[in-house]
N, C-alpha and C positions, 0 to 999 in steps of 0.2 A: 502495500500500501503507500503510497504517497502520502505525503502528508503535505496542509497548508495551514498559514495561521491568521483566523477570523478573529482579528482582535484578541481578547483574552483566551477565544476558543479554538483548539487545534482540531480541525477538520481531516479526518482519513478520507485517502481520496484512493479509487480504484484503481488498481496495475495490468493491465491487459498481458496475458501470459504471452511468451515469443518465444521462438528459436533463433538462433545464428550459427549459419556454417563460414568457416573460412575467418581467417586475421585478417582486419583492415587498418591500412593505415592513412596518417591525414593527407595523404597524395592519391587512395586506392578510391575505388566509387563502390557506394551501398548499394545493395540492388533490395527494395523492400517490396515486400511480397503481400500481396491482401486477396483473400481467399473466397470463395463463392459461398452461397445458401449451404447448409449443411457441413461447411470445409471446415479444415482445422490447417494451423500449420504445415502437419505431416503430408499433406497433399504435395508441398512442392521438394519433400525428397530427393525424391529421383532427378527431378531436374538441376537442382542445385547442388548434386553431387557431383552431376559430370561439369557444371560451371565451376567448380570449385577448385577440381581434380584437374581440368582443362586451363585453368585461367591464374597461375600463381595470383595471391594477395587478394583475390575475389573476396568479397563479404556479404553474405546474405541472410535479409533479418526478413522472418517471418511473423506474422502477425495473429494471434486466434484473434476474433472479434467478438463483440459481446453475444452472450447468450452461444458462443459454441465452443467445442471443444475444453482446454484450459482457463477459459475465461467464459464459462456457464453460469456462472453465477455473479458475473458483471453485467446489471442493467445500464439503460438508457436512455434518454427518454426523447429521442428524434436524431435527427443527421448531425443537429450542431454540436448537441453531445458526444455521438459518435466521430465527428471529426475532431473534437478535442482532446479524448481520449487517444485516438489514432496518432494526432499529433505530439500527443506527452509522449509519445512509444518511439518515437522517430527521435524528438530529442534528445530521450536519456540513451539514445545507443548510437548517435551519429557520432564520431569524433572528431577534435577538433577542426575545423577547414576540410570535411569529409564531404562532396558533393555525392547525392544520390537519384536514383533511375527506381519510379515506384512500376511493379507490373500487378496490376490486377485483373484476377480471372471473375468476368459476371459480373456479381455483386461488388465484389470489390474491385473492379474496373470501372465501376459507377462510382463507389468510394474513391479513388484514385481521383479523377477528374474532380468532383467537388474540393478535395484538399488539395489540387493543382492552382486553384481559383483562390484561394486563402490568401489576404495582402499581407505578407511578413514578409521578415527578409531571409526566413530559411527559405522559401518557395522562389521568393528572387532572387536568390543568390546562387544555392545550392541546390536548386533540384535540374538535372540534367537532361533527363528527358520519360516519356509517362508509353509506357507499353500496356496496349488493352488488349484481352483475350476474351473473345466472345462477351462483350459491354455493349450494355445500350446507354448511350447517351440521353437518353430521355423521351420522354412518351408528353409529344407535343398538343393535343386534343384533348380537350372536356371530357368526352366521350371515352377515350381509350383513360386515359386517367379513373373514373368511374368504372368502368370495367375491370380494369384492372386491382382496384380495391375492392369491389366483389370479388372476384377470384381468391385474393389474400388472405379475404374473412374466411369464407371455405374453406379453406386451406390448414386456417388456424385452428378452425372447429374441430377440423381430421384429426391434425394433432393434438388436439387438448383431449381428444377422446381418446387418444394411445398411449396417455402420461403412464399405465396402467400397467398398459399389455404389451409387450415386446415384441408381440407375435402380428399384432395391428401395427405397431410402428416401422416392421421389418415391410409388410403389405402396404404401409402408405408410400416408402420409399422405393419399392419396385415399381407400383404407379405411377411415380413422380419421372422415373428414367424410362419410362414405355411411350411417352409423347411421340410428334413428331421431332421435335427438337434436339432430342437427343441423337437419332439418325442408329445408326448399328453398336450403340452403346451396349445394350442388350443382350448382342450377340457374340461380346465379347468374352474370352476364356476368364477373365481376369474377373468380370461384372459379379459374381457372386461376392469376392472377396469386398468390393466396392460397396457393395448393401452391408457388408457383415461391419465394416467400418464405418459408415455414417450410421448403423446402430448403435454400437459400442460409443464412438465417441462422441455421441448428443443424449439430451433429454428433450423427447417429446414436445413436451408443453409450454419448455424455454424458446424450442425454435415457434411455436405458433405466436408466443409472446413480440418474438425477434419480427416476423410477418405483420404482427400489428401496428407496431412501433415505428419498425421502418418499411412501412408500407410505399410501394413504389411507385404510388400515383400521388405521393408530399417531395418527389424527387426533382420537380422541377427539371429543365433540360439544362442541358450543357452544346446542343448545337451550335448557337453561335459564339459562343467562346471558343470552340473548337476552331468557327472560322478564322476567327479576329487571330488567336495563336497559335494556331499551326506553320504560321509563317518564320516563326520565331525559337518555338520551342519544338524539338525532334518529338514527336507523336507516332507513334506503329499499331498498326488494328490487324489481328487475328484473328479469323473463323474458319471454322468447319464448312465444306461444300453442301455436307446433308443437314446443315442448319439451316434453310432458305431465307429465315428471317434477317439474321444476320449476315447472310450474302446481300442481303439487298442493303443492309446497314453500310457492309463494308463499301459497295456499288457507289454510295451517296456520297462516304466519306473521300473516296478517290475522286470527286469530285470538286473537293477542296483542297485536291493535291498531297492529301494522306495517305501515306503509302499502306496496301493493305496487302496479306501474304493469307490465301487461301489454304488449308488444310485440305488433302484429295479424300482421306478414309475416316475422317470425323465429324462428329456433328458437334454440341455444342462444348462439350469437355473435351478442347481441345489438348490438357492439361494432362489427362489421364492418356488419351485414344494414343496422341502422338508426341509423347517428350522427348525422343530426340528431334524433333523437326524443332521442336521448343526451343529447345537449347540452340541449333544451329542459328533460327532466326534471333533468340537474345543476344547468342556473340556478336551477329553482326549490327545489330542496332545498339550493341553495349559500343562498338567502335565506331560508329556512326556518330554517339554523342559525345564519343570522347574529342573526336574530332572538328566538332560544331563548337564547342572551347579551346581550342588551341589557336593559338595567333605565335607567327613568328616575326622579325624585324630582317628585313632583307639590307645586308649591308653593303652588296657589292654586284652590281651585273655589268656582265660582260657580251660581249657577243663575235662570233667568228662565222665567214663565210665559206660555204666548201663547193666544190662543181665536179661531178663524180659522171664519163663519161656511159655513158649506156650501151650494153652489148651489141647492140640492132635498136635504131631509130623508131620512135612511134608520132603517129600521127594524133592529136588533139585538139579536136576542131581546125580551124583555118590553119593551126602553127604545127609546125614540123620539127620535134623534141629530141637532140640528138643528146643533150646532157640534163642531167639533175642536179641543179642548183638552188642554195637554202643558205638558211642561218640555225649555226646550232648557238642557244642562249644559255649561257651558266648564272645562275642566282646562287649567292651564299652566303647566308643565315649570322646574324652575329652571333650566335651558339655554335658556330661550324660547322654547320650542315652545308653543303654543295649539292646541285640538283639541276639535271638539264632539261629542256625542252626544243621543240623545233619545228622552225617556220618553214615551209617550204610551197609556195603557192607555184599550182600548175599552169604554166602559158597555156592560152586556150580555153582552160577550163576554168580560172579563179578572175577577178576583175581586178584585184589589187597584183601590184607588180611586185620585183625583189625588190625595187628601188624605194615603193613608196612605206614596204613592211618595215626596211631599216631606217627608216624615216622617222616611224610610230616608234620603233624599239629606241629610237636616237633620244627621244624624252627621255626614259626612263636610265640610259647611260646618264644623263648630265642633272639628275638631282643627288642636290647636295647634301641630303643627309636620308639615313635610314628611312626607311615608312614597314609599315607594319601590314601583315597580311593575315588576313583577309579584314581587319578591320573590325572591333568591337558589335559595331550596326550590323554587319555583313555575313553571314552564316550561310554555310555552301548546302544552299539549296538553290534550285534553279539556275538565273543568271547572276544569284548574287556575286559570285568571286570577280565574274566579266565585268559587272556593272561597277568594284571598286577598284578594276585598272582603269577602266574609261574614266571614273572621276581621277583620278592621280595624273592619266594624260590629258584630261579638256577636250575631249572628242572621243567619239565611237572608234571600237579598233576595229580592224579588218579579220575576215574570220582566221586566218593563218597565224598570223600575231595574235588573236586569244589564243586559238589551240595553243602556240607555243609557251606563252606564259604561264596558263595551266599545268599544262604538264609539267611544267619547273616547281612551281608553287606546290602541287598536290605530293612532287618527291618531298619535298622540303616536310608539307606538313604530315608526312607518314614517318618520315625519320623524329619528326619532334614527338610524336605520340608513341616513341620506340620503333626498335630495328622490325619488330615481328608485325606490327600491326598490317600492314597491309597481306604481310600471308594469311595472318588469321581470319580478316576480312573478305579476303579471296576464297579461301578456305569452304568459311562457312556459307557466303555465299553460292556455293556452286554444289555445295553437299546439299542446299536446300531445294536448289533447281536440277538439282542430279545432273550435275556438268563437272567432266572430268578431266580437272587441266592438264594432263600427261604431258602434251607434245603440240607446240605451238607449229604448224607448216606454215612455210614460205608459200605463198601462191603463184601462179606463170600469170605471164601474158601474152598475149597473142598480138603483137603489133599494127597487122594491117588486117582488114578483109576481102584480100584479092588474093588474086594465083590460086596456088591448092590450099584452100581454108583447111582441108582434112590431112594436108599434109605437115602444114602448119603446127596442128594441134598434135597431131602423131607424134613431132618430134618434141614438144614439150613434158606429154607423159611419159617416151623414153629417157628423159632427164630425167624423171622423177616425180613431177608435179601430180598431184591429184586435182586440186580445184586451179581452172583457168579463169582469168579476167579478158573478156573481146569488148574491146572500144564498137560500138552498133550504133547504128542510124534508122532507116526506114528504107523498105524496097528490098532492092536485091541481098543486102545485108542481110536482112530479118530471112530471107528464103536460105540463102547460105546457113544459116542458124538451125532453121527447122529442119533443112536435109543433115547437117551435123548429129543431130539429138535424135533423128529416126532413123540413120544408121546401122 
């Protein structure tokens, strides 16, 4: 219990049960995990073990919410009290200077959205991101709220009737998971164990009281907040494709440019059904959140020209290209990092010339002081990094120049986040989307669509190329490609 002095009276305040995995430091990130209805801290055990095993220094904090698990005896009188209890828990557990990411499943996701909207210093300065798993941003119409209130009251009455009958409570849990929301969950080989755990770790009557006190119809809505905050705070939404209601929510969030991951083999309870996928997405999101807070100062900008003769000239539009010419950009940071980018407009394809690109880079070569990238008000989403460079340059940048600056800057950001960060990010994303980055092959170019096309293609194949790039237009060229494709 926490103690708070009120005049001469010492008031005992309840302390939520919590569980920790890993040892954090002032430089680490704490992951605050919030479970759903009927859940407990232990719902996160499998995913947190994988995270702490894979990421040295990871620190996870799971909280048993009021009326659940180890906090079954703790009451609250609504959303405001729930927020206060969880905020006190977070403040007690965070180390000095430690940032945190909130990860909430179902009800826990709705609670995470409520917490993120609190106007306090810890949310402004230490919250790095919010990961929502099958979480509803809130009912918007009065009819929806009235219907949900009626459903929750009926369920609360069913739970109250189960308080002295464990078998009846078990039947309630099985019915709860039999609706379309949960998809194939009842067919999972571990389903019986899940039901056993729900019955063993909870009190039916207390769960009924929770439904009344935390009535979803009183939650309000976070849709507008999400629309405004998504541009400055990393937010990710995960749902199972068997849960159509939340797939629809994901579609709507994508329109707000919030990233959405759809899990192909689960319904609502993605954490239970696809824990390994949740871990992969979690690791990728963690990396993304860390890089949002990372800035560095560029101390030196250097550029050098190159010109490489092609083994065979190629036609690009009206131009006959015999040399590949470009610029190599070298950025050095104050902390000793060095990274490179390439600026190489292709004559006949790009509007900008190499001389024009050099004139734009010249602005950065003559900056008299170090400059910060990406700047405190610019985050790595959409075109913000490019806009930051354009602000420094004082004018729009050519696409080739933007590409080179972004390549070099991202390299420095990777180094600033630790040498393993790009590898962790690439590995997590490739595993999530079933891509195996084993080999990267060079593609071949068929320089002209004239003469014996078949002979040129065969020559490239004989050299070992498996993917060929053909410069095409229309008319006869298309007929030649059709001939090659069906030969």
